[in-house]
PyMOL Python script that loads the backbone (N, CA, C, O; Angstrom):
from pymol import cmd

cmd.read_pdbstr("""\
ATOM      1  N   MET A   1       0.829  -1.195   0.000  1.00  0.00           N
ATOM      2  CA  MET A   1       0.000   0.000   0.000  1.00  0.00           C
ATOM      3  C   MET A   1       0.866   1.247   0.000  1.00  0.00           C
ATOM      4  O   MET A   1       2.085   1.202  -0.164  1.00  0.00           O
ATOM      5  N   LEU A   2       0.201   2.319   0.185  1.00  0.00           N
ATOM      6  CA  LEU A   2       0.868   3.607   0.143  1.00  0.00           C
ATOM      7  C   LEU A   2       1.674   3.878   1.411  1.00  0.00           C
ATOM      8  O   LEU A   2       2.743   4.484   1.343  1.00  0.00           O
ATOM      9  N   LEU A   3       1.178   3.441   2.554  1.00  0.00           N
ATOM     10  CA  LEU A   3       1.824   3.748   3.831  1.00  0.00           C
ATOM     11  C   LEU A   3       2.709   2.623   4.363  1.00  0.00           C
ATOM     12  O   LEU A   3       3.239   2.736   5.468  1.00  0.00           O
ATOM     13  N   ASP A   4       2.878   1.552   3.610  1.00  0.00           N
ATOM     14  CA  ASP A   4       3.673   0.427   4.097  1.00  0.00           C
ATOM     15  C   ASP A   4       5.120   0.815   4.386  1.00  0.00           C
ATOM     16  O   ASP A   4       5.727   0.292   5.321  1.00  0.00           O
ATOM     17  N   SER A   5       5.667   1.712   3.605  1.00  0.00           N
ATOM     18  CA  SER A   5       7.060   2.105   3.848  1.00  0.00           C
ATOM     19  C   SER A   5       7.197   2.925   5.129  1.00  0.00           C
ATOM     20  O   SER A   5       8.284   2.984   5.703  1.00  0.00           O
ATOM     21  N   LEU A   6       6.132   3.550   5.581  1.00  0.00           N
ATOM     22  CA  LEU A   6       6.165   4.303   6.824  1.00  0.00           C
ATOM     23  C   LEU A   6       5.782   3.452   8.032  1.00  0.00           C
ATOM     24  O   LEU A   6       6.309   3.647   9.127  1.00  0.00           O
ATOM     25  N   VAL A   7       4.875   2.522   7.834  1.00  0.00           N
ATOM     26  CA  VAL A   7       4.354   1.741   8.956  1.00  0.00           C
ATOM     27  C   VAL A   7       5.235   0.529   9.245  1.00  0.00           C
ATOM     28  O   VAL A   7       5.538   0.261  10.408  1.00  0.00           O
ATOM     29  N   ASN A   8       5.644  -0.191   8.244  1.00  0.00           N
ATOM     30  CA  ASN A   8       6.398  -1.429   8.428  1.00  0.00           C
ATOM     31  C   ASN A   8       7.899  -1.156   8.329  1.00  0.00           C
ATOM     32  O   ASN A   8       8.563  -1.570   7.379  1.00  0.00           O
ATOM     33  N   ARG A   9       8.401  -0.462   9.315  1.00  0.00           N
ATOM     34  CA  ARG A   9       9.827  -0.147   9.346  1.00  0.00           C
ATOM     35  C   ARG A   9      10.468  -0.905  10.493  1.00  0.00           C
ATOM     36  O   ARG A   9       9.808  -1.194  11.491  1.00  0.00           O
ATOM     37  N   PRO A  10      11.748  -1.229  10.362  1.00  0.00           N
ATOM     38  CA  PRO A  10      12.426  -1.923  11.459  1.00  0.00           C
ATOM     39  C   PRO A  10      12.597  -0.991  12.659  1.00  0.00           C
ATOM     40  O   PRO A  10      12.716   0.225  12.507  1.00  0.00           O
ATOM     41  N   ASN A  11      12.607  -1.578  13.836  1.00  0.00           N
ATOM     42  CA  ASN A  11      12.751  -0.823  15.073  1.00  0.00           C
ATOM     43  C   ASN A  11      14.229  -0.512  15.297  1.00  0.00           C
ATOM     44  O   ASN A  11      15.017  -1.421  15.560  1.00  0.00           O
ATOM     45  N   ARG A  12      14.607   0.737  15.198  1.00  0.00           N
ATOM     46  CA  ARG A  12      15.994   1.157  15.347  1.00  0.00           C
ATOM     47  C   ARG A  12      16.269   1.813  16.703  1.00  0.00           C
ATOM     48  O   ARG A  12      17.375   2.299  16.942  1.00  0.00           O
ATOM     49  N   ILE A  13      15.285   1.830  17.575  1.00  0.00           N
ATOM     50  CA  ILE A  13      15.450   2.489  18.873  1.00  0.00           C
ATOM     51  C   ILE A  13      16.550   1.843  19.715  1.00  0.00           C
ATOM     52  O   ILE A  13      17.376   2.574  20.260  1.00  0.00           O
ATOM     53  N   PRO A  14      16.609   0.511  19.852  1.00  0.00           N
ATOM     54  CA  PRO A  14      17.664  -0.072  20.703  1.00  0.00           C
ATOM     55  C   PRO A  14      19.082   0.267  20.241  1.00  0.00           C
ATOM     56  O   PRO A  14      19.950   0.526  21.075  1.00  0.00           O
ATOM     57  N   GLU A  15      19.332   0.271  18.942  1.00  0.00           N
ATOM     58  CA  GLU A  15      20.696   0.594  18.490  1.00  0.00           C
ATOM     59  C   GLU A  15      21.006   2.072  18.677  1.00  0.00           C
ATOM     60  O   GLU A  15      22.156   2.426  18.936  1.00  0.00           O
ATOM     61  N   ARG A  16      20.007   2.943  18.551  1.00  0.00           N
ATOM     62  CA  ARG A  16      20.236   4.363  18.827  1.00  0.00           C
ATOM     63  C   ARG A  16      20.454   4.601  20.321  1.00  0.00           C
ATOM     64  O   ARG A  16      21.265   5.445  20.703  1.00  0.00           O
ATOM     65  N   GLN A  17      19.740   3.864  21.159  1.00  0.00           N
ATOM     66  CA  GLN A  17      19.965   3.967  22.602  1.00  0.00           C
ATOM     67  C   GLN A  17      21.384   3.538  22.955  1.00  0.00           C
ATOM     68  O   GLN A  17      22.044   4.188  23.765  1.00  0.00           O
ATOM     69  N   ARG A  18      21.855   2.455  22.355  1.00  0.00           N
ATOM     70  CA  ARG A  18      23.226   2.006  22.615  1.00  0.00           C
ATOM     71  C   ARG A  18      24.239   3.050  22.168  1.00  0.00           C
ATOM     72  O   ARG A  18      25.256   3.257  22.831  1.00  0.00           O
ATOM     73  N   ALA A  19      23.964   3.708  21.047  1.00  0.00           N
ATOM     74  CA  ALA A  19      24.901   4.721  20.547  1.00  0.00           C
ATOM     75  C   ALA A  19      24.969   5.923  21.486  1.00  0.00           C
ATOM     76  O   ALA A  19      26.050   6.465  21.720  1.00  0.00           O
ATOM     77  N   PHE A  20      23.828   6.343  22.023  1.00  0.00           N
ATOM     78  CA  PHE A  20      23.827   7.509  22.902  1.00  0.00           C
ATOM     79  C   PHE A  20      24.284   7.171  24.315  1.00  0.00           C
ATOM     80  O   PHE A  20      24.802   8.040  25.018  1.00  0.00           O
ATOM     81  N   GLN A  21      24.102   5.927  24.741  1.00  0.00           N
ATOM     82  CA  GLN A  21      24.479   5.540  26.093  1.00  0.00           C
ATOM     83  C   GLN A  21      25.881   4.950  26.176  1.00  0.00           C
ATOM     84  O   GLN A  21      26.324   4.558  27.256  1.00  0.00           O
ATOM     85  N   ALA A  22      26.575   4.883  25.059  1.00  0.00           N
ATOM     86  CA  ALA A  22      27.931   4.326  25.058  1.00  0.00           C
ATOM     87  C   ALA A  22      28.865   5.234  25.855  1.00  0.00           C
ATOM     88  O   ALA A  22      28.669   6.448  25.920  1.00  0.00           O
ATOM     89  N   ALA A  23      29.875   4.629  26.453  1.00  0.00           N
ATOM     90  CA  ALA A  23      30.836   5.386  27.250  1.00  0.00           C
ATOM     91  C   ALA A  23      31.846   6.051  26.320  1.00  0.00           C
ATOM     92  O   ALA A  23      32.848   5.447  25.935  1.00  0.00           O
ATOM     93  N   THR A  24      31.571   7.283  25.970  1.00  0.00           N
ATOM     94  CA  THR A  24      32.489   8.057  25.134  1.00  0.00           C
ATOM     95  C   THR A  24      32.832   9.350  25.862  1.00  0.00           C
ATOM     96  O   THR A  24      32.200   9.700  26.858  1.00  0.00           O
ATOM     97  N   HIS A  25      33.821  10.043  25.364  1.00  0.00           N
ATOM     98  CA  HIS A  25      34.219  11.303  25.967  1.00  0.00           C
ATOM     99  C   HIS A  25      33.380  12.475  25.466  1.00  0.00           C
ATOM    100  O   HIS A  25      33.526  13.591  25.963  1.00  0.00           O
ATOM    101  N   LEU A  26      32.505  12.239  24.492  1.00  0.00           N
ATOM    102  CA  LEU A  26      31.687  13.307  23.924  1.00  0.00           C
ATOM    103  C   LEU A  26      30.466  13.590  24.790  1.00  0.00           C
ATOM    104  O   LEU A  26      29.903  12.668  25.380  1.00  0.00           O
ATOM    105  N   PRO A  27      30.050  14.850  24.877  1.00  0.00           N
ATOM    106  CA  PRO A  27      28.788  15.143  25.554  1.00  0.00           C
ATOM    107  C   PRO A  27      27.612  14.616  24.731  1.00  0.00           C
ATOM    108  O   PRO A  27      27.759  14.324  23.545  1.00  0.00           O
ATOM    109  N   VAL A  28      26.470  14.498  25.354  1.00  0.00           N
ATOM    110  CA  VAL A  28      25.309  13.891  24.703  1.00  0.00           C
ATOM    111  C   VAL A  28      24.897  14.667  23.457  1.00  0.00           C
ATOM    112  O   VAL A  28      24.519  14.062  22.454  1.00  0.00           O
ATOM    113  N   TYR A  29      24.964  15.986  23.503  1.00  0.00           N
ATOM    114  CA  TYR A  29      24.507  16.782  22.364  1.00  0.00           C
ATOM    115  C   TYR A  29      25.453  16.689  21.166  1.00  0.00           C
ATOM    116  O   TYR A  29      25.146  17.253  20.116  1.00  0.00           O
ATOM    117  N   ARG A  30      26.584  16.005  21.283  1.00  0.00           N
ATOM    118  CA  ARG A  30      27.493  15.828  20.150  1.00  0.00           C
ATOM    119  C   ARG A  30      27.555  14.388  19.665  1.00  0.00           C
ATOM    120  O   ARG A  30      28.356  14.078  18.783  1.00  0.00           O
ATOM    121  N   ARG A  31      26.740  13.506  20.212  1.00  0.00           N
ATOM    122  CA  ARG A  31      26.809  12.088  19.862  1.00  0.00           C
ATOM    123  C   ARG A  31      25.949  11.685  18.675  1.00  0.00           C
ATOM    124  O   ARG A  31      26.110  10.582  18.153  1.00  0.00           O
ATOM    125  N   GLY A  32      25.051  12.537  18.239  1.00  0.00           N
ATOM    126  CA  GLY A  32      24.154  12.194  17.144  1.00  0.00           C
ATOM    127  C   GLY A  32      24.855  12.154  15.803  1.00  0.00           C
ATOM    128  O   GLY A  32      26.004  12.574  15.664  1.00  0.00           O
ATOM    129  N   LYS A  33      24.139  11.642  14.826  1.00  0.00           N
ATOM    130  CA  LYS A  33      24.710  11.476  13.496  1.00  0.00           C
ATOM    131  C   LYS A  33      24.984  12.833  12.833  1.00  0.00           C
ATOM    132  O   LYS A  33      26.028  13.021  12.209  1.00  0.00           O
ATOM    133  N   TYR A  34      24.058  13.764  12.969  1.00  0.00           N
ATOM    134  CA  TYR A  34      24.179  15.060  12.316  1.00  0.00           C
ATOM    135  C   TYR A  34      24.392  16.190  13.328  1.00  0.00           C
ATOM    136  O   TYR A  34      24.153  17.355  13.010  1.00  0.00           O
ATOM    137  N   SER A  35      24.832  15.862  14.521  1.00  0.00           N
ATOM    138  CA  SER A  35      24.917  16.871  15.574  1.00  0.00           C
ATOM    139  C   SER A  35      25.950  17.950  15.265  1.00  0.00           C
ATOM    140  O   SER A  35      25.709  19.120  15.563  1.00  0.00           O
ATOM    141  N   ASN A  36      27.084  17.597  14.683  1.00  0.00           N
ATOM    142  CA  ASN A  36      28.099  18.611  14.365  1.00  0.00           C
ATOM    143  C   ASN A  36      27.588  19.597  13.322  1.00  0.00           C
ATOM    144  O   ASN A  36      27.840  20.798  13.420  1.00  0.00           O
ATOM    145  N   ILE A  37      26.880  19.096  12.340  1.00  0.00           N
ATOM    146  CA  ILE A  37      26.333  19.971  11.302  1.00  0.00           C
ATOM    147  C   ILE A  37      25.309  20.916  11.905  1.00  0.00           C
ATOM    148  O   ILE A  37      25.331  22.113  11.622  1.00  0.00           O
ATOM    149  N   LEU A  38      24.409  20.393  12.735  1.00  0.00           N
ATOM    150  CA  LEU A  38      23.378  21.229  13.336  1.00  0.00           C
ATOM    151  C   LEU A  38      23.972  22.254  14.289  1.00  0.00           C
ATOM    152  O   LEU A  38      23.517  23.397  14.324  1.00  0.00           O
ATOM    153  N   LEU A  39      24.973  21.868  15.058  1.00  0.00           N
ATOM    154  CA  LEU A  39      25.611  22.818  15.965  1.00  0.00           C
ATOM    155  C   LEU A  39      26.334  23.917  15.204  1.00  0.00           C
ATOM    156  O   LEU A  39      26.321  25.071  15.632  1.00  0.00           O
ATOM    157  N   ASN A  40      26.962  23.582  14.090  1.00  0.00           N
ATOM    158  CA  ASN A  40      27.636  24.598  13.287  1.00  0.00           C
ATOM    159  C   ASN A  40      26.644  25.558  12.639  1.00  0.00           C
ATOM    160  O   ASN A  40      26.896  26.761  12.577  1.00  0.00           O
ATOM    161  N   ILE A  41      25.523  25.036  12.157  1.00  0.00           N
ATOM    162  CA  ILE A  41      24.484  25.900  11.595  1.00  0.00           C
ATOM    163  C   ILE A  41      23.949  26.837  12.668  1.00  0.00           C
ATOM    164  O   ILE A  41      23.734  28.021  12.406  1.00  0.00           O
ATOM    165  N   TYR A  42      23.735  26.322  13.864  1.00  0.00           N
ATOM    166  CA  TYR A  42      23.262  27.136  14.974  1.00  0.00           C
ATOM    167  C   TYR A  42      24.278  28.229  15.314  1.00  0.00           C
ATOM    168  O   TYR A  42      23.896  29.382  15.514  1.00  0.00           O
ATOM    169  N   ALA A  43      25.547  27.885  15.379  1.00  0.00           N
ATOM    170  CA  ALA A  43      26.577  28.859  15.728  1.00  0.00           C
ATOM    171  C   ALA A  43      26.689  29.949  14.671  1.00  0.00           C
ATOM    172  O   ALA A  43      26.813  31.126  15.008  1.00  0.00           O
ATOM    173  N   VAL A  44      26.645  29.573  13.406  1.00  0.00           N
ATOM    174  CA  VAL A  44      26.738  30.563  12.329  1.00  0.00           C
ATOM    175  C   VAL A  44      25.532  31.497  12.354  1.00  0.00           C
ATOM    176  O   VAL A  44      25.679  32.703  12.155  1.00  0.00           O
ATOM    177  N   SER A  45      24.344  30.950  12.595  1.00  0.00           N
ATOM    178  CA  SER A  45      23.157  31.807  12.636  1.00  0.00           C
ATOM    179  C   SER A  45      23.193  32.735  13.845  1.00  0.00           C
ATOM    180  O   SER A  45      22.732  33.873  13.755  1.00  0.00           O
ATOM    181  N   MET A  46      23.729  32.275  14.969  1.00  0.00           N
ATOM    182  CA  MET A  46      23.850  33.152  16.135  1.00  0.00           C
ATOM    183  C   MET A  46      24.836  34.281  15.868  1.00  0.00           C
ATOM    184  O   MET A  46      24.564  35.429  16.219  1.00  0.00           O
ATOM    185  N   VAL A  47      25.972  33.977  15.257  1.00  0.00           N
ATOM    186  CA  VAL A  47      26.954  35.013  14.934  1.00  0.00           C
ATOM    187  C   VAL A  47      26.362  36.010  13.942  1.00  0.00           C
ATOM    188  O   VAL A  47      26.571  37.215  14.078  1.00  0.00           O
ATOM    189  N   ALA A  48      25.634  35.522  12.957  1.00  0.00           N
ATOM    190  CA  ALA A  48      25.009  36.418  11.984  1.00  0.00           C
ATOM    191  C   ALA A  48      23.970  37.307  12.658  1.00  0.00           C
ATOM    192  O   ALA A  48      23.876  38.493  12.342  1.00  0.00           O
ATOM    193  N   GLY A  49      23.202  36.759  13.570  1.00  0.00           N
ATOM    194  CA  GLY A  49      22.205  37.550  14.278  1.00  0.00           C
ATOM    195  C   GLY A  49      22.832  38.624  15.160  1.00  0.00           C
ATOM    196  O   GLY A  49      22.365  39.763  15.190  1.00  0.00           O
ATOM    197  N   VAL A  50      23.883  38.261  15.869  1.00  0.00           N
ATOM    198  CA  VAL A  50      24.567  39.242  16.726  1.00  0.00           C
ATOM    199  C   VAL A  50      25.218  40.327  15.874  1.00  0.00           C
ATOM    200  O   VAL A  50      25.153  41.505  16.224  1.00  0.00           O
ATOM    201  N   ALA A  51      25.838  39.950  14.773  1.00  0.00           N
ATOM    202  CA  ALA A  51      26.482  40.933  13.898  1.00  0.00           C
ATOM    203  C   ALA A  51      25.439  41.879  13.299  1.00  0.00           C
ATOM    204  O   ALA A  51      25.683  43.083  13.217  1.00  0.00           O
ATOM    205  N   THR A  52      24.299  41.366  12.885  1.00  0.00           N
ATOM    206  CA  THR A  52      23.238  42.207  12.342  1.00  0.00           C
ATOM    207  C   THR A  52      22.702  43.161  13.396  1.00  0.00           C
ATOM    208  O   THR A  52      22.458  44.333  13.109  1.00  0.00           O
ATOM    209  N   THR A  53      22.519  42.668  14.608  1.00  0.00           N
ATOM    210  CA  THR A  53      22.037  43.515  15.696  1.00  0.00           C
ATOM    211  C   THR A  53      23.033  44.620  16.015  1.00  0.00           C
ATOM    212  O   THR A  53      22.650  45.779  16.173  1.00  0.00           O
ATOM    213  N   LEU A  54      24.302  44.267  16.109  1.00  0.00           N
ATOM    214  CA  LEU A  54      25.321  45.279  16.392  1.00  0.00           C
ATOM    215  C   LEU A  54      25.434  46.291  15.249  1.00  0.00           C
ATOM    216  O   LEU A  54      25.645  47.478  15.497  1.00  0.00           O
ATOM    217  N   GLY A  55      25.299  45.844  14.029  1.00  0.00           N
ATOM    218  CA  GLY A  55      25.311  46.765  12.892  1.00  0.00           C
ATOM    219  C   GLY A  55      24.132  47.724  12.927  1.00  0.00           C
ATOM    220  O   GLY A  55      24.283  48.905  12.616  1.00  0.00           O
ATOM    221  N   GLY A  56      22.967  47.228  13.301  1.00  0.00           N
ATOM    222  CA  GLY A  56      21.797  48.092  13.428  1.00  0.00           C
ATOM    223  C   GLY A  56      21.952  49.104  14.543  1.00  0.00           C
ATOM    224  O   GLY A  56      21.583  50.268  14.387  1.00  0.00           O
ATOM    225  N   ILE A  57      22.499  48.666  15.674  1.00  0.00           N
ATOM    226  CA  ILE A  57      22.738  49.595  16.783  1.00  0.00           C
ATOM    227  C   ILE A  57      23.754  50.650  16.379  1.00  0.00           C
ATOM    228  O   ILE A  57      23.570  51.828  16.684  1.00  0.00           O
ATOM    229  N   TYR A  58      24.802  50.258  15.711  1.00  0.00           N
ATOM    230  CA  TYR A  58      25.813  51.205  15.235  1.00  0.00           C
ATOM    231  C   TYR A  58      25.183  52.229  14.294  1.00  0.00           C
ATOM    232  O   TYR A  58      25.460  53.424  14.400  1.00  0.00           O
ATOM    233  N   ALA A  59      24.337  51.764  13.376  1.00  0.00           N
ATOM    234  CA  ALA A  59      23.696  52.670  12.426  1.00  0.00           C
ATOM    235  C   ALA A  59      22.760  53.640  13.143  1.00  0.00           C
ATOM    236  O   ALA A  59      22.666  54.803  12.750  1.00  0.00           O
ATOM    237  N   LEU A  60      22.078  53.194  14.168  1.00  0.00           N
ATOM    238  CA  LEU A  60      21.187  54.083  14.901  1.00  0.00           C
ATOM    239  C   LEU A  60      21.952  55.116  15.718  1.00  0.00           C
ATOM    240  O   LEU A  60      21.515  56.260  15.839  1.00  0.00           O
ATOM    241  N   VAL A  61      23.077  54.725  16.273  1.00  0.00           N
ATOM    242  CA  VAL A  61      23.806  55.614  17.172  1.00  0.00           C
ATOM    243  C   VAL A  61      24.691  56.590  16.404  1.00  0.00           C
ATOM    244  O   VAL A  61      24.736  57.769  16.754  1.00  0.00           O
ATOM    245  N   PHE A  62      25.389  56.143  15.378  1.00  0.00           N
ATOM    246  CA  PHE A  62      26.433  56.953  14.770  1.00  0.00           C
ATOM    247  C   PHE A  62      26.069  57.611  13.442  1.00  0.00           C
ATOM    248  O   PHE A  62      26.892  58.337  12.885  1.00  0.00           O
ATOM    249  N   THR A  63      24.882  57.385  12.923  1.00  0.00           N
ATOM    250  CA  THR A  63      24.512  58.109  11.689  1.00  0.00           C
ATOM    251  C   THR A  63      23.869  59.435  12.069  1.00  0.00           C
ATOM    252  O   THR A  63      23.205  59.551  13.099  1.00  0.00           O
ATOM    253  N   LYS A  64      24.075  60.409  11.233  1.00  0.00           N
ATOM    254  CA  LYS A  64      23.531  61.739  11.487  1.00  0.00           C
ATOM    255  C   LYS A  64      22.065  61.782  11.051  1.00  0.00           C
ATOM    256  O   LYS A  64      21.685  61.125  10.081  1.00  0.00           O
ATOM    257  N   PRO A  65      21.257  62.541  11.755  1.00  0.00           N
ATOM    258  CA  PRO A  65      19.846  62.636  11.377  1.00  0.00           C
ATOM    259  C   PRO A  65      19.694  63.228   9.976  1.00  0.00           C
ATOM    260  O   PRO A  65      20.404  64.167   9.617  1.00  0.00           O
ATOM    261  N   GLY A  66      18.791  62.692   9.205  1.00  0.00           N
ATOM    262  CA  GLY A  66      18.531  63.181   7.860  1.00  0.00           C
ATOM    263  C   GLY A  66      19.433  62.592   6.797  1.00  0.00           C
ATOM    264  O   GLY A  66      19.217  62.830   5.609  1.00  0.00           O
ATOM    265  N   LYS A  67      20.437  61.830   7.193  1.00  0.00           N
ATOM    266  CA  LYS A  67      21.346  61.238   6.225  1.00  0.00           C
ATOM    267  C   LYS A  67      20.791  59.882   5.780  1.00  0.00           C
ATOM    268  O   LYS A  67      20.475  59.032   6.612  1.00  0.00           O
ATOM    269  N   THR A  68      20.676  59.690   4.485  1.00  0.00           N
ATOM    270  CA  THR A  68      20.232  58.398   3.965  1.00  0.00           C
ATOM    271  C   THR A  68      21.380  57.766   3.208  1.00  0.00           C
ATOM    272  O   THR A  68      22.205  58.453   2.607  1.00  0.00           O
ATOM    273  N   GLU A  69      21.417  56.478   3.247  1.00  0.00           N
ATOM    274  CA  GLU A  69      22.509  55.764   2.583  1.00  0.00           C
ATOM    275  C   GLU A  69      22.070  55.202   1.276  1.00  0.00           C
ATOM    276  O   GLU A  69      22.862  54.568   0.578  1.00  0.00           O
TER     277      GLU A  69
END
""", "prot")
cmd.dss("prot")
cmd.show_as("cartoon", "prot")
cmd.util.cbc("prot")
cmd.orient("prot")
């Protein structure tokens, strides 16, 4: 049927539990398959947000009234 590929899937929970509960030196938030990629995307977006905010504050404080860019 249409939903068989979604419903009849193998149970992967025990192997994922073993992967996260294994004795490694990594913290839990870095043990996932795509955790490094997601953390890097998060860090880049935070830096971009802070830089944009600081740029906006700079423009509000240091531009002269009536001046357009």
